[in-house]
Every structure is written in structure tokens, then in C-alpha cells.
C-alpha positions as CSV (number, residue, x, y, z in Angstrom):
1,M,0.3,0.4,0.1
2,R,2.6,2.2,1.0
3,G,4.9,2.1,-2.2
4,S,1.3,2.2,-4.7
5,F,0.9,5.6,-2.4
6,F,4.5,6.7,-3.7
7,A,3.9,5.5,-7.1
8,I,0.9,7.9,-7.0
9,F,2.8,11.0,-5.6
10,V,5.5,10.5,-8.1
11,S,3.0,10.2,-10.6
12,L,1.4,13.3,-9.6
13,D,4.9,15.0,-9.5
14,T,6.0,13.7,-13.2
15,I,2.3,15.5,-14.9
16,A,2.5,18.8,-13.1
17,M,2.8,21.5,-15.6
18,K,6.4,23.2,-15.3
19,K,6.1,26.7,-14.6
20,D,9.9,27.8,-15.0
21,V,10.6,30.0,-18.4
22,A,13.7,29.9,-20.9
23,L,12.7,32.8,-22.5
24,V,13.6,33.7,-26.6
25,L,13.1,37.0,-27.4
26,S,13.3,37.5,-31.3
27,S,14.7,41.1,-33.5
28,G,12.1,43.0,-34.7
29,G,12.3,46.9,-34.0
30,P,9.5,48.5,-32.2
31,R,7.4,45.3,-32.5
32,G,9.9,44.5,-29.4
33,W,7.8,46.7,-27.1
34,A,5.4,44.0,-27.1
35,Y,7.9,41.8,-24.7
36,I,7.1,44.1,-22.2
37,G,3.6,43.5,-21.9
38,A,4.3,39.3,-22.6
39,I,6.5,39.4,-19.4
40,E,4.3,40.7,-17.6
41,E,1.7,38.5,-18.3
42,L,4.1,35.3,-17.6
43,V,4.8,36.5,-14.5
44,S,1.3,37.5,-13.5
45,R,0.3,33.9,-14.3
46,G,2.9,32.2,-11.9
47,Y,5.8,31.8,-14.4
48,S,9.3,32.0,-13.5
49,I,11.5,33.1,-16.0
50,T,14.8,31.3,-15.5
51,S,16.8,32.5,-18.4
52,V,16.4,34.6,-21.4
53,A,17.9,35.2,-24.9
54,G,17.3,37.6,-27.5
55,T,18.6,39.4,-30.2
56,S,18.3,43.0,-31.4
57,I,15.2,44.7,-29.4
58,G,15.1,41.4,-28.1
59,S,18.2,41.5,-26.3
60,L,17.3,45.2,-25.1
61,I,14.3,44.4,-23.5
62,G,15.4,40.7,-21.7
63,G,18.7,42.7,-20.7
64,I,16.4,45.1,-19.0
65,Y,14.6,42.5,-17.3
66,A,17.4,40.6,-16.6
67,A,18.8,43.5,-14.8
68,G,15.6,43.9,-12.5
69,K,14.4,47.0,-14.1
70,L,11.6,46.6,-16.3
71,E,8.8,48.4,-14.4
72,E,11.2,51.6,-14.6
73,V,12.1,51.5,-18.0
74,K,8.6,50.9,-18.9
75,E,7.6,53.8,-17.3
76,W,10.2,55.7,-19.3
77,L,9.1,54.2,-22.5
78,F,5.4,54.9,-21.7
79,S,6.3,58.6,-21.9
80,L,8.2,59.0,-25.0
81,D,6.0,61.0,-27.7
82,A,7.2,60.8,-31.4
83,W,9.6,64.3,-30.4
84,K,11.2,62.7,-27.4
85,V,12.0,59.6,-30.1
86,F,13.5,62.1,-32.1
87,T,15.4,63.7,-29.5
88,L,17.0,60.1,-29.1
89,M,18.6,59.8,-32.4
90,D,22.1,61.5,-32.3
91,I,21.7,61.6,-36.6
92,S,25.2,61.4,-37.5
93,I,25.5,61.2,-41.8
94,S,28.2,59.0,-42.3
95,K,29.4,56.4,-44.5
96,N,28.2,53.8,-43.1
97,H,25.5,55.0,-40.4
98,L,22.8,57.2,-39.7
99,V,22.5,57.3,-35.8
100,K,25.2,56.7,-34.0
101,G,22.9,55.1,-31.0
102,D,24.7,56.8,-28.3
103,K,21.9,58.9,-26.9
104,V,19.4,56.2,-26.3
105,I,22.0,54.2,-24.5
106,G,22.8,56.9,-22.2
107,A,19.3,57.7,-21.4
108,L,19.3,53.8,-20.5
109,K,22.0,53.9,-18.4
110,E,20.2,56.7,-16.5
111,I,17.7,54.4,-15.4
112,V,19.5,51.3,-15.3
113,P,22.9,51.3,-13.9
114,D,25.6,49.1,-16.4
115,V,26.2,45.6,-15.0
116,N,28.2,42.7,-15.8
117,I,26.2,40.1,-17.6
118,E,28.0,37.6,-15.1
119,D,26.5,39.2,-12.5
120,L,22.7,39.1,-13.5
121,K,20.1,36.8,-11.2
122,I,19.4,35.1,-14.2
123,P,21.3,33.9,-17.1
124,Y,21.3,36.3,-20.0
125,R,22.9,36.0,-23.8
126,A,22.7,38.5,-26.8
127,V,23.1,37.9,-29.8
128,A,25.4,40.2,-32.4
129,A,26.7,39.6,-36.0
130,D,30.6,39.9,-37.2
131,L,30.1,42.2,-40.3
132,Y,33.3,40.8,-41.6
133,T,33.1,37.4,-40.9
134,G,29.5,36.5,-40.7
135,E,29.7,34.8,-37.4
136,E,27.6,34.6,-34.5
137,V,28.3,36.5,-31.7
138,V,27.5,35.6,-28.2
139,F,27.2,38.0,-25.4
140,D,27.2,35.7,-21.8
141,R,29.7,38.2,-19.9
142,G,30.7,42.0,-19.9
143,P,28.8,45.3,-19.5
144,L,25.6,44.7,-20.0
145,F,25.0,47.8,-22.4
146,D,28.0,46.3,-24.7
147,A,25.9,43.2,-25.7
148,I,22.6,45.6,-26.1
149,R,24.1,48.3,-28.0
150,A,26.0,45.6,-30.2
151,S,23.0,43.3,-30.6
152,I,20.9,46.4,-31.5
153,S,23.1,47.5,-34.4
154,I,21.1,47.6,-37.7
155,P,23.3,47.7,-40.6
156,S,23.7,51.2,-42.0
157,L,21.0,52.7,-39.5
158,F,23.1,52.3,-36.5
159,R,27.0,53.0,-36.2
160,P,28.6,49.2,-36.2
161,V,30.2,48.4,-32.7
162,K,34.3,48.0,-32.6
163,Y,34.6,44.6,-30.2
164,G,38.4,43.9,-30.0
165,F,39.2,43.1,-33.9
166,R,35.5,42.4,-34.7
167,T,33.2,45.0,-36.3
168,L,29.7,44.1,-34.8
169,V,26.1,44.6,-36.2
170,D,22.5,43.3,-35.1
171,G,22.7,40.0,-34.5
172,G,19.2,39.4,-36.6
173,I,21.1,39.0,-39.5
174,V,22.6,35.5,-38.3
175,N,20.3,34.7,-35.3
176,T,17.1,36.4,-35.2
177,M,15.7,33.9,-32.4
178,P,18.4,32.5,-30.7
179,I,16.6,29.6,-29.1
180,D,19.9,27.6,-29.4
181,K,21.3,30.4,-27.0
182,A,18.7,30.0,-23.9
183,V,20.1,28.3,-20.9
184,R,17.6,25.5,-20.3
185,S,17.6,23.9,-16.5
186,G,16.4,21.1,-17.7
187,D,12.8,21.5,-16.0
188,D,11.9,24.3,-17.7
189,I,9.6,25.1,-20.9
190,L,11.0,27.0,-23.8
191,V,8.9,29.9,-24.4
192,A,10.0,31.8,-27.4
193,F,8.2,35.4,-29.1
194,D,8.3,36.0,-32.7
195,V,7.3,39.6,-33.9
196,N,8.7,38.8,-37.5
197,D,5.4,36.5,-38.4
198,V,3.9,36.8,-42.0
199,D,0.7,35.7,-42.9
200,V,1.3,35.4,-46.5
201,E,-1.9,34.6,-47.5
202,S,-3.6,37.6,-46.0
203,I,-0.4,39.8,-47.6
204,R,-1.2,38.5,-50.9
205,Q,-4.9,39.3,-50.9
206,T,-4.5,42.6,-49.5
207,L,-1.9,43.8,-52.4
208,I,-4.5,42.3,-54.9
209,E,-7.4,44.3,-53.6
210,E,-5.4,47.4,-53.5
211,A,-4.0,47.2,-56.8
212,R,-7.4,45.8,-58.1
213,Q,-8.9,49.4,-56.6
214,E,-5.9,51.2,-58.0
215,Q,-6.8,49.8,-61.3
216,S,-10.6,51.0,-61.0
217,R,-9.4,54.6,-60.4
218,E,-7.2,54.6,-63.0
219,A,-9.6,53.5,-65.4
220,A,-12.6,56.4,-64.2
221,E,-9.8,58.4,-64.4
222,E,-8.9,58.0,-67.9
223,E,-13.1,57.8,-68.8
224,L,-13.0,61.3,-67.2
225,N,-10.5,62.4,-69.2
226,K,-11.8,60.9,-72.7
227,E,-15.0,62.8,-71.6
228,T,-13.3,66.2,-70.8
229,M,-10.9,65.8,-74.3
230,N,-14.5,65.0,-76.2
231,V,-16.3,68.1,-74.8
232,I,-12.8,70.5,-75.3
233,N,-13.1,69.6,-78.8
234,A,-16.8,70.0,-79.4
235,V,-16.6,73.5,-78.0
236,K,-13.6,74.0,-80.7
237,H,-14.6,72.6,-83.7
238,N,-18.4,72.1,-83.7
239,H,-19.6,74.8,-85.3
240,S,-23.3,73.4,-85.1
241,L,-23.7,74.5,-81.6
242,T,-24.7,77.9,-80.3
243,F,-21.9,79.6,-77.9
244,S,-24.7,79.4,-75.3
245,E,-24.8,75.3,-75.8
246,K,-20.7,75.5,-75.9
247,L,-20.7,77.5,-72.8
248,R,-23.2,74.6,-70.9
249,L,-21.2,71.5,-72.2
250,A,-18.4,73.4,-70.6
251,K,-19.8,74.4,-67.4
252,D,-21.4,71.0,-67.2
253,Q,-18.1,68.8,-67.7
254,G,-16.1,71.4,-65.3
255,M,-18.6,70.6,-62.4
256,K,-18.0,66.4,-63.2
257,V,-14.3,67.1,-62.8
258,L,-14.5,68.8,-59.7
259,S,-16.7,66.6,-58.1
260,H,-14.7,63.7,-58.8
261,K,-11.6,65.8,-57.6
262,L,-13.5,66.5,-54.4
263,H,-14.8,63.4,-53.2
264,E,-11.4,61.1,-54.8
265,E,-10.1,59.7,-51.7
266,E,-6.4,58.6,-51.6
267,P,-6.2,55.6,-50.4
268,E,-4.3,54.4,-47.6
269,P,-2.3,51.6,-47.5
270,E,-3.6,48.7,-44.9
271,L,0.3,47.3,-45.0
272,F,2.4,49.6,-42.8
273,Y,5.3,49.7,-46.3
274,E,5.8,53.1,-47.7
275,D,8.2,54.5,-50.0
276,N,10.8,55.8,-47.4
277,Y,14.3,54.8,-46.3
278,Y,13.2,53.5,-43.2
279,S,10.7,51.5,-44.0
280,I,12.2,49.5,-47.1
281,L,15.0,48.8,-44.6
282,S,12.7,47.4,-41.8
283,R,10.3,45.5,-44.1
284,T,13.6,43.9,-45.7
285,F,15.5,43.1,-42.1
286,S,11.4,41.7,-41.3
287,I,11.4,39.3,-44.4
288,M,15.1,37.7,-43.5
289,N,13.8,37.6,-40.0
290,H,10.9,35.8,-40.7
291,A,12.6,33.3,-42.4
292,L,15.1,33.0,-39.9
293,A,12.9,32.4,-36.9
294,K,10.4,30.2,-38.9
295,L,13.8,27.9,-39.1
296,A,14.6,28.0,-35.3
297,A,10.9,27.8,-34.4
298,E,10.6,24.5,-37.0
299,R,13.8,23.3,-35.8
300,F,13.6,23.8,-31.5
301,R,9.9,23.3,-31.1
302,P,9.3,25.5,-28.5
303,E,6.5,24.3,-25.8
304,V,4.8,28.5,-26.7
305,L,5.7,30.1,-29.6
306,V,3.9,33.5,-29.7
307,K,3.7,35.3,-33.2
308,M,3.2,39.2,-34.0
309,P,3.1,40.4,-37.8
310,F,5.9,42.0,-38.9
311,D,3.2,44.2,-40.9
312,A,1.3,45.1,-37.3
313,Y,4.1,48.2,-36.5
314,G,6.9,48.8,-38.6
315,E,7.1,52.5,-39.1
316,I,9.8,54.4,-37.2
317,G,7.3,56.2,-35.2
318,D,6.1,53.4,-34.0
319,Y,8.8,53.1,-30.9
320,A,6.6,56.1,-29.4
321,R,3.8,53.5,-29.3
322,A,5.4,51.4,-26.7
323,R,2.3,51.3,-24.5
324,E,-0.1,50.1,-26.9
325,I,2.7,47.7,-28.0
326,S,3.1,46.1,-24.7
327,Q,-0.4,45.4,-24.6
328,A,-1.0,43.9,-28.2
329,G,2.1,41.1,-26.9
330,R,0.3,40.6,-23.5
331,V,-2.8,39.8,-25.5
332,L,-1.1,37.8,-27.5
333,M,1.2,35.9,-24.9
334,R,-2.1,35.2,-22.9
335,E,-3.7,33.9,-26.1
336,A,-0.5,31.2,-26.0
337,L,-0.4,30.4,-22.8
338,D,-4.0,29.7,-22.3
339,K,-3.7,27.2,-25.4
340,Y,-0.4,25.9,-23.5
341,E,-2.5,24.9,-20.6
342,R,-5.3,23.9,-22.5
343,D,-3.1,21.6,-24.3
344,F,-1.2,20.2,-21.4
345,S,-4.8,19.7,-18.9
346,T,-5.9,17.8,-22.0
347,S,-2.9,15.8,-22.6
348,S,-2.6,15.0,-19.1
349,K,-6.0,13.4,-17.8
């Protein structure tokens, strides 16, 4: 009887849902503010983050959390408007960058005193890339902000970081969602957040619909132009018309053209893409990051995989929308955890 009781106890302990989390955060520009809400959701549900690995914006938020200063940095980020974001960009037109990247790091250091990675309370890994060799460079020791600054160095936007004999740029070009760098305890679950997801079919249908609407507008414009030319020719060359008839034709067509112009609405693209430097750069990186993150997820199969579409937030102005993006991240994490817990409950019955 005693042996049976022990066996039942062991069995129940074995199937208990694990609450320790090895957290992995992908690169992804302003969408990375989603990690703030995601972390808050994990903690509020009793999960314990035992390690964090991140690339680019993922290394920033992950590092801030590991340093125990997420709440303070969150309050600062939530206070930023578009103008304050702009003032943090130390513009420096150079042959290899547009922004030095020193101001934002300096502002963060005023909130989070620099600390060595090996002195953090939980294991932390940040990924950067060697611009010349293409090698992955993993920071697991040394000053935290050295790791963050290297990992967020988007090529051609931020100034690359000199690190010994290396020149480092954003780690997203080699390992956008560094699942393989997560420090595992053997009794945890792997939770990965990818903010570079692509709904190909949805985007394709949006583009097709926008193209159809554009063709329709162009056809209507062309037809109106033909009518206008016919009126002009009639006024000029149709001698059977009286002056008052010509005047009425010209007036009626003019009113028609004016009405068309007044009621014509310039369509707003549903996708975030617009023809500017940052948007093209952001979208290019997001496409590449999506491919790398998808490969990582397929290879390592995290127990919880959270996804945010890369066209959800992508403009440079979205860095001033931290509160909104954080809340969106919390909702996505909540939905992913709900599914994980339901699936676990079903499988353990």
C-alpha cells in the first residue's frame, strides 16, 4: 500500500505543469515593445523566467528584465512621444550609419546602472554578428550595455560597434530568434516570441485588392479624361453648336471634373510599407528575420511560440507607441499560454 501511494505521488509530480521558463525574444524593431507586456503576463500567471536570450530589441528588453529594471524602463518608454523619440536619435550622416546610437544607450543607463552579464540574477545571452566574417557573436559576460548596443546595431542605420578585432552589427542577420542560445535548466519550458511573423495569404490578398482598386481608379480617371477631351473638341470644332450650348457643355463637364476631384479619396495602404528609407530597411530585415525565426522554431519546437505579424508595427514612429504595442504583446502571450495550458490539461488526463 505504501509503495502504491509513493507511485501515485511520483506520477502526479511528473505530470505537474512546469512553470519555469527559458525565454527567447526575437529581433523586430518597435514590435519588440510587445515583450514588456508578454513578460508581465508570464509573471502574473505564476511563471518564473529562469533565463533569457535575445537578439536586437529582444536583447534590450531581455537584458533590462534580467537587470530587474523592466518596470522603471517601461514607465520611461510609455512617456515617449514622437518628438522625444526623435531627440534620442543622434543623427550622424556618415558613410556607414545614420544614427550613432549613443543617446538612447545613455538614456537607458540613467535608469539602469550598467552591470556585468555574469552578475545578473538569471542567465542572459545576447546575439550580435561580425560584419566581416559573418560569425555569430554571443555575449554571456562583460558589460550588459556593450552587449545590447552591439546587438541592436541595424546595419546602415546604427553605427557598427568595434569589439576587439571585430566590427559588430545587429544579430538578427545571423540568428534572429536565438533559441539555441537559451540556458536550459532541464525542468523548464521554452517560450519563444517572434515578432516577425508573416501571413503570406493575407498580405497577398491585401495587395491584390489594393491593385484592383488602383486599376479601377485609373480606369475611371481615363474615362473622365476622354469625356473632357470630347467636350473640348466639341467646343472648339463643332460649329453647329451655339455659344450658349458650348458654354453649358464646358460648365457641366467642369463641374463633373471638380466633383470627381473633391470626392476622390486617396487610399491609405493597409500594409505599413511606404516608400521611405526606414520602411524599406525595416521590411527587408523583417522578411529575412521571419525566414530565420521560422527555421529556428521548426528545429527547436518551443513549448510556447508567440507570434506577432511583422506588418503590425514597423514605422519609425511606432517606437513612440510602447504602451499600445506592450498591451498587444500581453494579449498575444495570454492567448498562447491559454492554449498551452489547455493542451497540457487535455494531454495529462
